[in-house]
C-alpha positions as CSV (number, residue, x, y, z in Angstrom):
1,M,-43.3,-95.0,-126.4
2,S,-47.0,-94.4,-127.4
3,K,-49.6,-93.0,-125.1
4,E,-51.1,-96.4,-124.7
5,E,-47.8,-97.7,-123.4
6,V,-47.5,-95.1,-120.6
7,T,-48.2,-96.7,-117.3
8,K,-49.0,-94.9,-114.1
9,N,-46.7,-95.0,-111.0
10,V,-47.7,-97.2,-108.0
11,W,-47.7,-95.3,-104.7
12,V,-47.6,-96.4,-101.1
13,T,-49.2,-93.7,-98.9
14,T,-51.0,-93.2,-95.7
15,H,-54.7,-93.9,-95.4
16,G,-55.7,-92.7,-92.0
17,E,-53.8,-95.0,-89.6
18,Q,-53.3,-97.6,-92.4
19,W,-51.3,-97.8,-95.6
20,A,-52.8,-97.6,-99.1
21,V,-51.5,-98.7,-102.5
22,K,-52.7,-96.4,-105.2
23,I,-52.2,-95.9,-108.9
24,A,-51.2,-92.3,-109.7
25,G,-54.1,-90.2,-110.8
26,E,-56.8,-92.5,-109.3
27,E,-58.8,-91.7,-106.2
28,K,-59.6,-95.1,-105.0
29,P,-56.8,-97.2,-103.5
30,L,-56.1,-100.6,-105.0
31,K,-55.7,-102.1,-101.5
32,I,-55.4,-101.1,-97.9
33,F,-53.0,-102.6,-95.4
34,D,-52.3,-102.3,-91.6
35,R,-48.6,-102.6,-92.1
36,K,-46.4,-100.6,-94.5
37,D,-44.2,-103.6,-95.2
38,D,-47.2,-105.5,-96.5
39,A,-48.2,-102.5,-98.7
40,L,-44.7,-102.2,-100.1
41,E,-44.6,-105.9,-101.0
42,F,-47.9,-105.7,-102.8
43,A,-46.9,-102.4,-104.5
44,K,-43.6,-103.9,-105.6
45,E,-45.2,-106.8,-107.4
46,R,-47.8,-104.5,-109.0
47,A,-45.0,-102.1,-110.2
48,K,-43.1,-105.1,-111.6
49,K,-46.2,-106.4,-113.4
50,E,-47.0,-103.0,-114.9
51,K,-43.3,-102.2,-115.6
52,T,-43.6,-98.8,-113.9
53,E,-42.2,-96.9,-110.9
54,L,-42.9,-97.6,-107.2
55,I,-42.9,-94.5,-104.9
56,S,-43.4,-94.7,-101.2
57,Q,-44.1,-91.9,-98.7
58,K,-43.5,-91.6,-95.0
59,R,-46.3,-90.7,-92.6
60,D,-45.3,-87.0,-93.0
61,G,-45.8,-87.2,-96.8
62,K,-42.2,-87.1,-97.8
63,I,-41.0,-89.5,-100.4
64,N,-38.6,-92.1,-98.9
65,L,-38.4,-94.7,-101.7
66,K,-38.3,-94.7,-105.5
67,N,-37.7,-97.8,-107.5
68,S,-38.2,-98.3,-111.3
69,Y,-39.3,-101.6,-112.7
70,G,-39.3,-100.9,-116.4
71,H,-39.0,-98.5,-119.3
72,D,-35.6,-97.4,-118.1
73,D,-33.3,-95.8,-120.7
74,P,-30.4,-98.3,-121.1
75,Y,-28.0,-95.4,-122.1
76,K,-28.7,-93.3,-119.0
77,K,-26.6,-93.8,-115.9
78,G,-28.4,-94.1,-112.6
């Protein structure tokens, strides 16, 4: 995979009392939501489109979800 093909993970994280969908390494959120479920739905579609990984955090910052939507090694179990 070339450098141009590397996509950045999509994150769902807190944004004050709301939830933000961000691209790894970028400061500004793509979109802000009042409900985490709405943020996850948006992030899932973005991760599928970009063929990258979706990572979600709980309010305490711990990761509670990781889903890959592309570039998986077909020979690796998991």
